[in-house]
C-alpha positions in Angstrom: 0.0 0.0 0.0 1.4 3.4 -1.0 1.3 6.6 0.9 -1.5 8.9 0.1 -0.7 11.3 -2.8 2.3 9.2 -4.0 2.7 9.3 -7.8 1.2 6.2 -9.5 3.6 4.3 -11.7 1.3 2.0 -13.5 -2.1 2.7 -15.1 -4.6 1.7 -17.8 -5.3 4.5 -20.2 -8.0 5.0 -22.9 -6.5 6.5 -26.1 -7.7 6.6 -29.7 -10.4 4.0 -29.1 -7.9 1.6 -27.5 -7.0 0.4 -24.1 -3.3 1.2 -23.4 -1.7 -0.7 -20.5 1.8 0.5 -19.5 2.1 2.2 -22.9 1.1 -0.9 -24.9 -2.2 -1.4 -26.7 -4.1 -4.4 -25.4 -7.3 -6.2 -25.8 -8.3 -5.8 -22.1 -9.7 -8.8 -20.3 -11.1 -8.6 -16.8 -12.9 -11.0 -14.4 -15.7 -10.2 -11.9 -14.8 -11.4 -8.4 -16.7 -10.0 -5.5 -14.3 -10.1 -2.5 -17.2 -9.6 0.0 -18.8 -12.8 -1.3 -15.7 -15.0 -0.9 -14.0 -16.1 2.3 -10.7 -14.2 2.6 -8.9 -17.4 3.1 -9.9 -18.4 -0.4 -9.2 -15.0 -2.1 -5.7 -16.0 -3.2 -6.9 -19.3 -4.7 -9.4 -17.4 -6.8 -6.9 -14.7 -7.8 -4.3 -17.2 -8.9 -6.9 -19.0 -11.1 -7.9 -15.7 -12.6 -4.2 -14.8 -13.3 -3.5 -18.3 -14.7 -6.4 -17.8 -17.2 -4.6 -14.8 -18.7 -6.6 -11.9 -17.3 -5.3 -8.3 -16.9 -7.7 -7.3 -14.1 -10.3 -8.1 -11.6 -13.6 -6.2 -11.2 -15.6 -5.8 -8.1 -18.4 -3.8 -6.5 -17.4 -2.0 -3.3 -20.8 -2.0 -1.5 -21.7 1.1 0.5 -23.9 -0.9 2.9 -21.0 -3.3 3.6 -18.3 -0.8 4.4 -20.3 2.0 6.1 -22.2 -0.6 8.2 -23.5 2.1 10.6 -23.7 5.8 9.8 -20.2 7.3 10.0 -18.7 3.9 10.9 -16.5 2.6 8.1 -14.4 -0.6 7.9 -12.1 -1.2 4.9 -9.6 -3.3 6.7 -11.7 -6.2 8.1 -11.9 -5.2 11.7 -15.6 -6.0 12.0 -15.6 -8.8 9.4 -12.7 -10.3 7.5 -14.7 -10.0 4.2 -14.6 -6.2 4.7 -10.8 -6.1 4.2 -10.8 -4.3 0.9 -7.3 -3.1 1.6 -6.0 -6.6 2.0 -7.8 -7.6 -1.2 -6.1 -4.8 -3.2 -2.7 -5.8 -1.7 -3.3 -9.4 -2.9 -4.1 -8.1 -6.5 -0.9 -6.1 -6.4 1.0 -9.2 -5.5 -0.2 -10.9 -8.7 0.1 -7.8 -10.8 -3.6 -7.5 -11.5 -5.6 -4.3 -11.8 -9.0 -3.6 -10.3 -12.2 -2.1 -11.8 -13.4 -0.4 -8.7 -17.2 0.0 -8.5 -18.4 1.9 -5.4 -22.0 2.6 -6.5 -23.7 4.1 -4.6 -26.2 1.9 -6.4 -24.7 -1.4 -7.4 -27.8 -3.7 -7.9 -26.2 -7.2 -7.9 -29.2 -8.9 -6.3 -28.6 -7.1 -3.0 -31.2 -5.5 -0.8 -31.6 -1.8 -1.3 -29.4 -2.3 -4.4 -26.4 -2.0 -2.1 -27.3 1.2 -0.2 -27.0 1.2 3.6 -30.2 0.3 5.4 -29.8 3.3 7.7 -29.9 5.9 5.0 -33.7 5.5 4.4 -34.4 6.7 7.9 -31.9 9.5 7.6 -33.3 11.2 4.5 -36.8 9.8 3.7 -37.7 13.1 2.0 -35.1 12.3 -0.7 -36.9 9.1 -1.8 -38.4 9.4 -5.3 -42.2 9.7 -5.6 -44.5 8.3 -8.2 -46.9 10.5 -10.2 -49.5 9.7 -7.6 -47.3 11.1 -4.8 -46.5 7.6 -3.3 -43.1 6.4 -2.3 -41.4 4.9 -5.3 -41.9 1.1 -5.2 -38.2 0.5 -5.3 -37.5 3.3 -2.7 -34.9 4.7 -5.2 -33.6 8.1 -4.2 -34.0 11.2 -6.3 -30.4 11.2 -7.5 -29.8 14.9 -7.3 -31.6 15.5 -4.0 -29.1 17.5 -1.9 -29.9 15.5 1.3 -29.1 12.2 -0.5 -26.0 13.6 -2.2 -24.6 14.8 1.1 -24.2 11.2 2.2 -23.0 10.0 -1.2 -20.3 12.7 -1.2 -19.0 11.5 2.2 -19.0 7.9 1.0 -17.0 8.9 -2.1 -14.4 10.8 -0.1 -13.8 7.7 2.0 -13.5 5.3 -1.0 -11.3 7.8 -2.8 -8.7 7.4 0.0 -8.5 3.7 -0.8 -8.2 4.3 -4.6 -5.5 6.9 -4.1 -3.5 4.5 -1.9 -3.1 1.9 -4.7 -1.6 2.0 -8.1 -3.6 -0.9 -9.5 -7.0 0.7 -9.4 -7.4 1.3 -13.2 -11.0 2.2 -13.8 -13.8 3.4 -11.6 -17.5 2.8 -12.3 -19.8 5.4 -11.0 -23.2 4.0 -9.8 -24.7 1.2 -12.0 -27.5 1.1 -14.5 -28.9 4.5 -13.6 -32.5 4.9 -14.6 -33.1 1.1 -14.7 -35.3 1.0 -11.5 -37.5 3.8 -12.9 -37.8 2.1 -16.3 -38.6 -1.4 -15.2 -41.2 -0.3 -12.8 -42.6 2.3 -15.3 -42.5 4.8 -12.4 -40.5 8.0 -13.0 -39.2 10.3 -10.3 -41.7 13.0 -9.3 -40.1 14.0 -6.0 -40.8 17.7 -5.3 -37.1 18.5 -5.7 -37.0 16.7 -9.1 -40.2 18.6 -10.3 -38.6 21.9 -9.3 -35.6 21.0 -11.5 -38.0 20.0 -14.3 -39.7 23.4 -14.1 -36.3 25.2 -14.3 -35.5 23.1 -17.4 -38.8 24.1 -19.0 -38.4 27.7 -18.2 -34.9 27.8 -19.5 -36.2 26.4 -22.8 -38.8 29.0 -22.9 -41.7 26.5 -23.0 -44.4 28.8 -21.6 -47.3 26.4 -21.9 -45.3 23.6 -20.3 -44.3 25.9 -17.4 -47.9 26.8 -16.9 -48.9 23.1 -16.9 -46.2 22.1 -14.4 -47.1 25.0 -12.2 -50.7 23.7 -12.1 -49.7 20.1 -11.8 -50.4 18.0 -8.7 -49.9 14.4 -7.8 -52.4 12.2 -9.5 -52.5 14.2 -12.7 -51.1 12.9 -16.0 -48.8 14.9 -18.1 -49.9 16.2 -21.6 -48.1 14.6 -24.5 -45.8 17.6 -25.0 -44.9 17.7 -21.3 -44.3 13.9 -21.4 -41.9 14.3 -24.3 -40.0 17.1 -22.5 -39.9 15.0 -19.3 -38.0 12.3 -21.1 -35.5 14.8 -22.4 -35.2 16.4 -19.0 -34.7 13.2 -17.1 -31.9 12.2 -19.4 -30.1 15.4 -18.6 -30.9 14.8 -14.9 -29.2 11.4 -15.1 -26.2 12.9 -16.8 -25.9 15.6 -14.2 -26.0 13.0 -11.4 -23.3 10.9 -13.0 -21.1 14.0 -13.6 -21.6 14.9 -10.0 -20.2 11.5 -8.9 -17.3 12.0 -11.3 -16.7 15.4 -9.8 -16.6 14.0 -6.3 -13.8 11.6 -7.4 -11.9 14.4 -9.1 -12.2 16.7 -6.1 -10.6 13.8 -4.1 -7.7 13.6 -6.5 -8.9 10.7 -8.6 -8.3 11.2 -12.4 -9.0 7.7 -13.6 -11.3 6.8 -16.5 -14.9 6.6 -15.3 -17.3 3.9 -16.5 -21.0 4.5 -17.1 -22.7 1.2 -17.3 -25.8 0.8 -19.4 -28.6 -1.8 -18.9 -31.1 -3.3 -21.2 -30.8 -7.0 -22.2 -33.8 -8.9 -20.9 -35.9 -12.0 -20.7 -35.0 -15.2 -18.8 -34.9 -17.6 -21.7 -32.5 -20.0 -23.3 -31.6 -17.4 -25.9 -32.2 -13.9 -24.7 -32.8 -10.8 -26.7 -31.5 -7.2 -26.8 -34.6 -5.5 -28.1 -34.9 -3.2 -25.1 -31.2 -2.4 -24.7 -31.6 0.8 -26.8 -33.9 2.1 -24.0 -31.0 2.0 -21.6 -28.7 3.5 -24.2 -31.2 6.4 -24.8 -31.2 7.1 -21.0 -27.5 7.4 -20.5 -25.7 7.9 -23.8 -25.3 11.7 -23.3 -22.9 10.9 -20.5 -20.4 9.7 -23.0 -19.5 13.1 -24.2 -17.9 14.0 -20.9 -14.1 13.8 -20.8 -12.6 10.6 -19.5 -15.9 8.8 -19.5 -16.2 5.2 -20.8 -19.6 4.0 -21.8 -20.2 0.3 -21.2 -22.9 -2.1 -22.0 -24.5 -5.0 -20.0 -24.4 -7.8 -22.6 -26.6 -10.7 -21.4 -27.5 -12.6 -24.5 -28.0 -16.0 -22.8 -27.1 -18.8 -25.2 -26.0 -17.3 -28.5 -27.8 -19.1 -31.4 -28.7 -18.3 -35.0 -31.9 -16.6 -33.9 -30.3 -14.0 -31.6 -26.7 -13.5 -32.5 -27.5 -10.5 -34.6 -28.8 -8.7 -31.4 -25.1 -8.4 -30.3 -24.1 -6.9 -33.6 -27.0 -4.4 -33.4 -26.1 -3.5 -29.7 -22.5 -2.9 -30.8 -23.6 -0.7 -33.7 -25.8 1.4 -31.3 -22.8 1.8 -28.9 -20.6 2.9 -31.8 -23.4 5.4 -32.7 -23.5 7.1 -29.3 -20.0 6.8 -27.8 -17.1 9.2 -28.3 -14.9 8.2 -31.3 -11.9 8.0 -29.0 -13.6 5.5 -26.8 -13.1 1.7 -27.2 -16.1 -0.5 -27.5 -16.3 -2.1 -24.0 -18.6 -4.2 -21.9 -18.2 -4.0 -18.1 -20.8 -6.9 -17.7 -20.2 -9.4 -20.4 -22.2 -12.5 -19.5 -20.2 -15.5 -18.4 -22.9 -16.9 -16.0 -26.4 -16.2 -14.8 -28.0 -15.6 -11.5 -30.3 -18.6 -11.9 -29.3 -22.1 -12.8 -31.7 -22.0 -15.7 -31.3 -21.6 -18.6 -28.0 -23.4 -18.6 -25.4 -21.3 -20.2 -23.4 -23.3 -22.7 -19.6 -23.0 -22.4 -19.5 -22.7 -26.2 -21.5 -19.5 -25.9 -18.6 -17.8 -24.0 -16.2 -18.3 -26.9 -18.7 -17.4 -29.6 -20.0 -14.1 -28.0 -16.4 -13.1 -27.2 -15.1 -13.6 -30.7 -18.2 -12.1 -32.3 -17.8 -8.9 -30.3 -14.0 -8.7 -30.5 -14.2 -9.3 -34.2 -16.8 -6.5 -34.4 -14.3 -4.2 -32.7 -14.7 -4.7 -29.0 -11.4 -4.0 -27.2 -12.3 -4.6 -23.6 -14.4 -7.3 -21.9 -15.2 -7.8 -18.2 -16.7 -11.3 -17.7 -19.6 -11.2 -15.2 -19.7 -13.3 -13.0 -16.4 -15.1 -13.3 -16.3 -16.3 -9.7 -19.2 -17.5 -7.6 -19.7 -16.9 -3.9 -22.1 -16.4 -1.0 -23.9 -13.3 0.1 -23.2 -11.7 3.5 -25.9 -12.6 6.0 -29.2 -10.7 5.5 -27.9 -8.7 2.5 -29.4 -10.5 -0.5 -32.7 -10.5 -2.3 -32.4 -14.1 -3.3 -30.7 -15.8 -0.3 -27.1 -16.5 0.4 -26.4 -18.6 -2.7 -24.6 -16.5 -5.4 -23.0 -19.1 -7.6 -24.1 -17.6 -10.9 -23.1 -20.6 -13.0 -19.7 -18.8 -12.9 -16.6 -20.4 -14.6 -15.2 -20.6 -11.0 -17.9 -22.0 -8.7 -18.6 -20.7 -5.2 -16.5 -23.6 -4.0 -13.6 -22.8 -6.2 -14.3 -25.6 -8.8 -13.1 -24.9 -12.3 -16.0 -25.4 -14.7 -15.7 -26.0 -18.4 -16.4 -22.3 -19.0 -13.1 -21.4 -17.3 -11.1 -23.4 -19.7 -13.0 -22.1 -22.7 -12.2 -18.5 -21.7 -8.6 -19.4 -20.8 -8.2 -20.8 -24.3 -10.0 -17.8 -25.8 -7.7 -15.3 -24.1 -4.7 -17.2 -25.3 -6.0 -17.3 -28.8 -6.4 -13.5 -28.8 -3.1 -12.9 -27.1 -1.1 -14.7 -29.9 -2.2 -12.0 -32.3 -1.2 -9.1 -30.0 -0.2 -6.3 -30.4 -1.5 -6.3 -34.0 -5.1 -7.2 -33.1 -5.3 -4.4 -30.6 -4.1 -1.9 -33.2 -6.7 -3.0 -35.7 -10.1 -1.5 -36.3 -13.4 -3.0 -37.4 -14.4 -2.8 -41.0 -18.0 -1.6 -41.7 -19.7 -2.0 -45.0 -22.7 0.2 -44.2 -24.3 2.0 -41.2 -27.4 1.9 -39.0 -28.9 5.2 -38.2 -30.0 5.2 -34.6 -32.7 7.6 -33.4 -32.7 7.6 -29.5 -36.0 9.5 -29.4 -37.7 6.3 -30.6 -36.6 4.7 -27.3 -37.1 7.6 -25.0 -40.5 6.1 -24.1 -40.2 4.3 -20.7 -42.7 6.6 -18.9 -45.3 7.2 -21.5 -47.6 4.3 -20.3 -47.9 5.6 -16.7 -49.3 8.8 -18.2 -51.9 7.0 -20.3 -50.1 7.0 -23.7 -50.2 3.9 -25.8 -46.9 3.3 -27.5 -47.4 -0.4 -28.4 -47.4 0.4 -32.1 -44.0 2.0 -31.9 -42.6 -0.7 -29.7 -43.8 -3.5 -32.0 -42.5 -1.8 -35.2 -39.1 -0.8 -33.8 -38.5 -4.3 -32.3 -39.5 -6.3 -35.3 -38.1 -4.0 -38.0 -34.7 -3.7 -36.4 -34.1 -6.9 -34.4 -36.1 -9.4 -36.5 -36.2 -7.6 -39.8 -34.1 -5.3 -42.0 -31.1 -4.7 -39.8 -30.9 -8.4 -38.7 -31.1 -9.2 -42.5 -27.9 -7.2 -43.1 -26.1 -9.5 -40.7 -27.6 -12.6 -42.2 -26.2 -11.5 -45.5 -22.8 -10.9 -43.7 -22.8 -7.1 -44.1 -21.1 -5.6 -41.1 -22.5 -2.3 -40.0 -21.4 0.6 -37.7 -23.8 3.0 -36.1 -24.6 6.7 -36.5 -26.5 8.7 -33.8 -28.9 10.8 -35.9 -29.8 12.9 -32.8 -26.2 14.2 -32.5 -26.6 17.8 -33.4 -22.8 18.4 -33.2 -22.0 16.3 -36.3 -23.1 16.4 -39.9 -23.8 13.3 -41.9 -21.0 13.0 -44.4 -21.6 10.8 -47.5 -17.9 10.5 -48.1 -17.5 8.5 -44.9 -21.0 7.2 -44.4 -21.7 6.0 -47.9 -25.0 4.2 -47.1 -27.3 4.5 -44.1 -30.3 2.4 -42.9 -32.9 4.2 -40.8 -35.9 2.8 -38.9 -38.6 5.4 -39.2 -41.9 5.8 -37.5 -44.9 8.0 -38.4 -43.2 10.7 -36.3 -39.6 11.9 -36.7 -37.9 15.0 -35.2 -37.8 17.8 -37.7 -34.1 18.3 -37.4 -33.5 14.6 -38.2 -35.7 14.8 -41.3 -33.7 17.8 -42.5 -30.4 16.0 -41.8 -31.5 13.0 -43.9 -32.6 15.2 -46.8 -29.2 17.0 -46.8 -27.4 13.6 -46.6 -29.2 12.3 -49.8 -28.8 15.5 -51.7 -25.0 15.5 -51.1 -24.6 11.9 -52.3 -25.7 9.6 -49.5 -27.5 6.3 -50.2 -30.4 6.1 -47.7 -32.8 3.3 -46.8 -35.9 4.1 -44.8 -38.2 1.5 -43.3 -41.0 0.6 -42.6 -42.8 3.9 -43.1 -42.3 7.6 -44.0 -42.9 10.1 -41.2 -45.8 12.5 -41.6 -45.3 14.4 -38.3 -42.6 15.8 -36.1 -41.9 14.4 -32.6 -44.7 16.5 -31.2 -47.4 15.3 -33.5 -47.4 18.4 -35.8 -47.6 17.8 -39.6 -44.1 17.6 -41.1 -43.6 16.9 -44.8 -39.9 17.5 -45.1 -39.1 13.9 -46.2 -42.4 13.5 -48.0 -41.7 16.6 -50.1 -38.2 15.8 -51.2 -39.4 12.3 -52.1 -42.2 13.9 -54.0 -44.9 11.9 -52.1 -48.2 13.6 -52.6 -50.2 11.3 -50.3 -49.6 8.5 -47.9 -52.1 5.9 -46.8 -51.1 3.8 -43.8 -52.6 0.4 -43.0 -51.9 -2.7 -41.0 -51.3 -6.2 -42.2 -51.3 -6.8 -46.0 -49.6 -9.0 -48.6 -46.9 -7.3 -50.6 -44.9 -8.3 -53.7 -41.4 -6.8 -53.6 -38.8 -7.7 -56.3 -41.1 -10.6 -57.1 -40.9 -11.9 -53.5 -44.1 -12.4 -51.5 -44.1 -10.6 -48.2 -46.7 -10.9 -45.4 -46.1 -7.3 -44.2 -47.2 -6.2 -40.7 -47.5 -2.6 -41.8 -47.9 -1.0 -45.3 -47.5 2.5 -46.5 -48.9 3.2 -50.0 -47.8 6.2 -51.9 -49.2 8.6 -54.5 -46.0 9.8 -56.1 -44.9 12.4 -58.7 -41.6 12.9 -60.5 -39.3 10.0 -61.5 -39.0 6.9 -59.4 -38.6 3.2 -59.6 -41.3 1.1 -57.9 -40.3 -2.3 -56.7 -43.1 -3.2 -54.2 -46.9 -3.2 -54.4 -49.7 -4.2 -52.1 -52.6 -6.5 -53.0 -54.3 -3.5 -54.7 -51.2 -2.9 -56.9 -50.5 0.4 -55.1 -46.8 1.4 -54.7 -45.4 0.6 -51.2 -41.7 0.5 -52.1 -39.7 2.7 -54.4 -36.2 4.1 -55.2 -35.6 7.7 -56.2 -32.5 9.7 -57.1 -32.3 13.0 -55.3 -29.4 15.4 -55.9 -26.2 13.4 -55.9 -27.7 10.6 -53.8 -30.4 8.0 -53.8 -33.2 7.0 -51.4 -34.8 3.6 -51.2 -38.1 3.4 -49.3 -39.3 0.1 -47.9 -42.8 1.2 -47.0 -43.8 -2.2 -45.5 -43.0 -4.1 -42.4 -40.5 -6.9 -43.1 -40.0 -9.7 -40.5 -37.6 -12.5 -41.3 -39.5 -15.3 -39.6 -39.0 -16.9 -43.1 -35.5 -16.2 -44.3 -36.4 -16.4 -48.0 -37.5 -12.8 -47.5 -33.8 -11.9 -47.1 -34.0 -11.5 -50.9 -35.6 -8.1 -50.3 -32.6 -6.8 -48.3 -30.2 -8.4 -50.8 -31.9 -6.6 -53.7 -31.8 -3.2 -51.9 -28.0 -3.7 -51.3 -27.6 -4.4 -55.0 -29.7 -1.4 -56.0 -27.5 0.9 -53.9 -24.2 -0.8 -54.8 -23.4 -1.6 -51.2 -20.5 -4.0 -51.2 -19.0 -6.3 -48.5 -15.4 -6.1 -47.7 -15.2 -9.9 -48.2 -17.2 -12.7 -49.8 -18.2 -16.0 -48.2 -18.9 -19.3 -49.9 -20.5 -21.8 -47.5 -23.5 -24.2 -47.8 -24.8 -22.8 -44.5 -24.5 -19.5 -42.7 -21.2 -18.6 -40.9 -20.9 -15.2 -39.2 -17.9 -13.2 -40.4 -16.2 -10.0 -39.1 -13.1 -8.2 -40.3 -10.6 -6.0 -38.4 -7.7 -4.2 -40.2 -4.5 -2.4 -39.2 -1.9 -0.9 -41.5 -0.2 -4.3 -41.9 -2.7 -6.9 -40.8 -6.2 -8.2 -41.6 -8.0 -10.4 -39.1 -10.9 -12.5 -40.1 -13.3 -13.8 -37.4 -15.6 -16.7 -38.3 -18.3 -18.0 -36.0 -20.4 -21.1 -36.4 -23.5 -21.1 -34.2 -24.8 -24.5 -35.3 -24.1 -27.9 -33.9 -22.2 -29.3 -36.9 -19.0 -28.5 -38.7 -18.9 -26.3 -41.8 -16.5 -25.7 -44.6 -16.2 -22.1 -45.9 -14.1 -20.0 -48.2 -13.6 -16.3 -47.3 -12.4 -14.2 -50.2 -10.7 -10.9 -49.2 -7.9 -8.8 -50.7 -7.6 -11.2 -53.6 -7.0 -14.1 -51.3 -9.2 -17.1 -50.9 -9.0 -18.5 -47.3 -10.4 -21.9 -46.6 -11.9 -22.2 -43.1 -12.9 -25.4 -41.3 -15.5 -23.9 -38.9 -16.1 -26.4 -36.2 -19.5 -26.9 -34.5 -20.3 -24.0 -32.1 -16.9 -22.4 -32.2 -15.1 -19.5 -33.7 -11.8 -19.0 -35.5 -9.4 -16.1 -36.0 -7.4 -15.9 -39.2 -4.5 -13.5 -39.6 -3.5 -12.2 -43.0 -0.6 -9.9 -44.0 -1.6 -6.9 -46.1 0.6 -6.2 -49.1 
């Protein structure tokens, strides 16, 4: 343990979208081990096993309830309980040259009562607990994050943990809070504490929204918000979350901590054999604005369950969304990359650990923290689900090495043999997905009586089971563009083609941005409908007019013929058009519902019908659109069955990642840079092939 204030000699840095450890670019591997859930006599055994598997770092929550067990009574050295000896744990990590991702909350979740907050704080500041729109205590008892009475205790907690961080040179990253906004989202109850409402009113007044100010001044518990006020609340609460996380970061900085700070985003859901990421963009929409702050690292919770043909594309979509919203100098990173599960069902297959890792690394991910990597037991009386916390982890709560341990050990060794070149390389994208966060800023609409089921259905199916999934099934790799980012302009020279999910409403500024993109040479695909209103429900014909659409008729289910392919469409737009265009889709009444049009230097393709790929023959529509817009892959694949391929390039190397999600071997040929590479893709496994570039 170093003296306070001593200059640190070793650190992990984030530079140019890379992790740099001691001046060397690395693919950063970390393992989640909760010291407070493992007997200290067994700490060294677990740490040795982590080190032997090839990891750079350990990650752990530092629970507030555990260390400030009574108000103003702290224990970080194990005086009251050996499992509180955080100082001893950090010394042990130093001994084995392992870093620590230090996660002090205050909220940590992790199946703990009060989400890791001390029990005593609820009696100390009950006025700071969030309120529902009916004025009742929030069902989770979550605090209003920016309530000054709550923050007073948080600041004291952070000052105490900062002393520990400063004293060690192997704390490399600090995560502030965890999954902010998740408790409000999953319960559909926002925060209407009087303090929060006052801040909301200040926000409305600053924007000059006179009618909204009048409404909030006359609002009382039990009243629903108007649609405009509801939209503004979603914008406000995202700024509120950002201010809270920046406040936590400031507390660290004021205590002398200048380490990169992690903001962890929630969203994968459903307890099934193969999970989905359809709601992940909601969490992204809540927290992505934090990523513009200096020295902040956005991170995703990636819980895909068992990866199979039906859900693998969700990870690619999640990665594209993260690329869309994070700073360009930030590496793609997951602070909770699933290597177990809190229940013993569904059983997580060891093969999934290799497949998801290689998929995401191939897609550009440069840092992975496996959660949980080590099982344990909860301190008495602390847990929501009892003492058992094994999590199907690669290292069991008894220290047993499960098959998943050896899979990840081999995976890390496989990646390490290509370092440093693989860490220097970047993912190759053939096209881009245009992400509109406003379509996911919806978590509190239902509690105010607004039906958003139509939007939810269309966005989920069109993106995750339709067009964007179709791109991946055709082995197009896509990056992401945040269309709500007002600080950047869509540049057709770098984003040559763009695929945008559109609803009947779309913000005016985004419609204008898309028009400019096409006129200046962009190739744009819009699906499954054209917007006719702005985000507030006002008529907005910006896209309609440039596409020379005179009238739109919107309808539900219908049969469509597109490129000669029969489509059972869940939604259909039909268009009355003027000017020159090429129609390629018609409904049963022979009305146009899909067309292409050249505009300025660019071209737009409108898929005015809902495309779901429950039958993969319909992939032909996506293929024909790619051909129509001359969207080319960076490689070609010959294989009787589907294999999932990703490419990373550096100045001198090209890395090809090939994943086989099925239970039988496949032979494939990947053609790239004039070379034909034969690949024997074994059942449920992945391969990395390295090629020299001439």
